[in-house]
Steps between C-alpha positions, in 0.01 A plus 500: 500500500606575141336366179826296435477332840133413442598345163788313658271352771245402234766299317540285817127425522405163333317530175174352633508744800565799270219398286267472801586856611444638155165335492402630838599855391302457176172495692549869576551586134135593489585814700777612255299770320268610782467873566533431869839406642539140604792352701557172671734500800642176635544404866857645489352833389654453145318609190366183349287656218431859388300623204574802281273738691684438827827598341340838395354549850828403669714712272706183422552215266416125513873414500560727798218351703490123431713307737562799732330557830269796566745630758787494256305686236322744731710549821293586801182349363490252793443799731183627332142435601437348161758227567316399820199419288718294262645310801155429636394335178832321455501339848125488592377447138223747545413742204484873548443825308739785561516867394879583512726801436835378378840687506721406208887499535528809273285704753176495296169378652217285378158381628381154428191290580618150586309173509709235670422123459681190617623261224713185519819683418440768773270799434357667192460884501252668255576868492334800345695825465274784634771765525340738255167453682665578834671810357170625363347436839782702678458779251117498553548499874740797465240688296231425743728619791571823308125541436418435871770746601351756261147449639637529848660829408170624347312407820762669707486812277128502535526486880768778495267716285218446751730586788622800305146624444428466876820699575399783272148499640627497869777746465348755267141504613560655846715797395281571201196501729667732735594736220132490376373582845748793547406622154133505610590693808693752298206562285290603793497850630792522746741762591834538328673363813281188498562456127880521557479239766317273259765562231770401760311185589519394129882520487587177688214313328625608155855412594394149622290453193792597267731262689255210479430576132879484421535177699214340314638622163831338584333174593291509182810550289666193657188291437468613139878466418522201269858577388686467826874466413661196669869430526747282690549636846774427761316498833821571705591798289157657506455444873843647574405820307167526681679471843723794390186708417358425843828561672381816689197319650700188565763709704230700677320179628825299536337234276679202356405348161625161391418271201534142383468453122689169493202306359466733205661842436385567150143561392327619176282793618427868469780686655284807555228300671741290709671816628166650601378177671816446698546870599139517617540190719840590630386860583193364679720258705714793610208748552297261715790370712455424864643757756578208724776337277733569213332440155614195327387434143583190296437425131501146370440344158379146452290278267163362621268290284665622176474865611788753545436647848662781711432535872560834676492437876531762783469508880296822506164594631309237300135511391200355683371290222194388699374855465671628182554190273251625235637856497878441495533579127211742462540869412535744794490224765749552785556292809728723716490849613798609288504863383616413145268199456299542181380146431620508127820308502354149554209582274725581205748221580210249469395644169849482357558149612168380361543679178787261416302195590618465865355545842590640846389401848604569850544302819521730809447526872468814708835608657680196345547594142387417146598280214385623152513221245520598131427233244652645184432251222516129430825335396345376177431853392862606530651620165 
């Protein structure tokens, strides 16, 4: 209804009736200059009275509101939870207090505290704009979430450091003790032939010690790297290239590798780390395939609880998690009698995934296969 039509209708109202309406509206004049917004809605859901504050809160003017219905001014308002509270007060005449988020026609949002009261004309709504307070609350929550995430990372790093110290102690103590013992034997009076035999005994120990040392140095470098370069990566492209690199092993085992990156194909990650992670898991899936069937490996990307995830599933030998669950990602732990098994691939894969704030776990059954799940990072952290 336009202002012109309202004025036209007013002309048709007898003078005494018009005077009565004006007098009835006048009683709400006390609210004209209140900081809080005040509006009176009649039983036809038309704006009967609005003060200046409500026009500021509603991003409108008195002329645009008075005489129009709420539904005409704010299309869709009748579908909101707030409107149900208004209806309850309008029809049941029971007051209520409501905290409401409101969507304006221009796409902006506001938060309001509403106190709804029944009045003879319909309902009176007293509103306080708490949008700034809510935004500050959201920012505070965001900061607290970031702080909690940082604390979680610190706790995780402390745990990793403790595990790393145990790894060093476990993997270096035995060979060093053996070298010390052989050194003691060499110092004793033995024949040249015996001394030569002791020297030969040192060779594999030193070789193993050197290999372990290099692996630990590599792991340490990953843990200490705070400038890991991240970039946008196409999962399909990088997987296709890795399949080509593994082509010889794939042909030798007659393996088939498929993938489904329909849920997301693009991620922001370290290309170097992602290549290493995927190549280690794909190589393991081929290496530990079952002699009873053709190897089938499938990669799938998906989102789960705000996390970007990738599953690598195979139908290989599997792992007995009842026995080895705690050792799956530990250094030099192997679960099959494979001549080339070193127990380093999964260890370094876990370190690389965790260094970027993610995690890796496995679900596996002996002689059925395994599913390795990599949680890369949360969607909110995507740049």
